[in-house]
N, C-alpha and C positions, 0 to 999 in steps of 0.2 A: 582636150588635154591628152597628150600622148601617154601610152603606157610606159611605166618605168622600165629601165633595162634590167637584164638578168642580174647584173652586179648589185642592183638596188633591191632585188627581190630574190635572195638566195634560196629561200624556202620553195620557190617554184622552179629552180634550175632543173633542166632535164637530166635524167639519170646518166646518160652517156656523155654529158658535157664535163670534161676534165679541166677546163680553163675557168676563167672568171675569178671573182673575188674569193671563192672557197678553195682554190687550188692550194694544196699542201696543208690544209686544215683538217682536223679529225672530222669524220662523218657523223660522230655521235658524241654526246656529252659523257657517255659511259666509258669512252676510251681512256680518258685520264683517270677516272675512278677505278677502272679495271687495273691499270698500271699501278696505282697506289696500293690496291689490295694485294696484288702479286708481290710487290716489294715488301709490304708489311709481313706477309706470310713467310717469305724467304728470310727476313731478318729474325723472326720469331723462331723458325726452324733452326737457323744457324746458332742462335743463342742457346737453345735447348741442347743441341749437339755438343757445343763447347762446354756447357756446364756439366754434362754427363761424362765427359772424357777424363776429367781429373780433378784433383783438389779435394776429393772426398776420401774418407777412410775405406780401405778395402773391406769387402763384406766377409762375415764370418764363414768358415768352411761349413759345408753341409754334411749330412750323414752319408751321402753318396761319396763325397770326397774321402771321408774317414774309411768307408768300406773299401774304396780303391786302394788306399794306403795299406790297409790290413792285408788285402790280396797280394800286394807287392811283398810284404813281410812273409806271408805264407809261401809264396813262390820261392823265396830265398831259402826255405827249409826243405824244399823238395829235391829229389834226385834228378828229375827231368822237368825243370820249371816251364819249359816251352810247351809241354804237353798238358798243362793245367787246364782243367775245365771245371769252373765253379758253378755251384747250384745251391739253392735253398738258403741264400744269405738273409740274415735278419739283423737289422741295426736298430739300436735304441739309444736314447740319451740326447746330448747336445745342450747347449751350443758350443761347449768347449771340451766335453769328454763324452765318449761313446763306448758301447760294448757291441761287438759284432761277432757273428758266428755263421757257420755254414758247412758245406761239404765241398770237397775237391777230388776230382778223379785225375790221376796222373800215373805215369809209368814209374815202376820201381826199378831197382838195379838190374833185374832180369828181363826187363822189357814188357812185363805184364802190367795191366792197368789195375790200380787199386783205388778204393775210395777211402778217404780219410776225412774226419771231422776236424774243424778248427774253431778256436775262440780267440778273440782279440780284445784287449782293453787299450784304448787309444785316447790321447789327449793332445790338443793343440796348445803349444806354449810359444807365443809370439808368432813366428813363421816356421816353427819346427814341430814335427810330429814326434811324440814320445809315447811309449807304451810297450806292451809285450804281446806275443802271439804264442799260442800253444797248438801244436798239431797232434791229434789223437789218431793213431793208426790202428 
């Protein structure tokens, strides 16, 4: 009895043979599985990205944001706000009201650098900051 042809025994097809019954078919069963896994991971990644983009409540401001707002208010009280150099800031409180304090070096009316201490009581009301700042020269 003669040996079956290559098309009848694809498991024995020579490596360099591109023709025959297996032409155009995946070389491995894992090809389809790999494609399914990649597709699933892509879908999960997209759904996570979309869910994190919107539809949720904005997060409460942090103490850092409160301190930054206080620094803006302090700068508004200075003679030369562009020269302000803040140091020693301390922030306490949260999640809706904070107390902040620190030092600021800035130029006075005569061009000399002076150090002033400041304190700030700040509160978030909706999307607005309210409060007061005291500059101690």
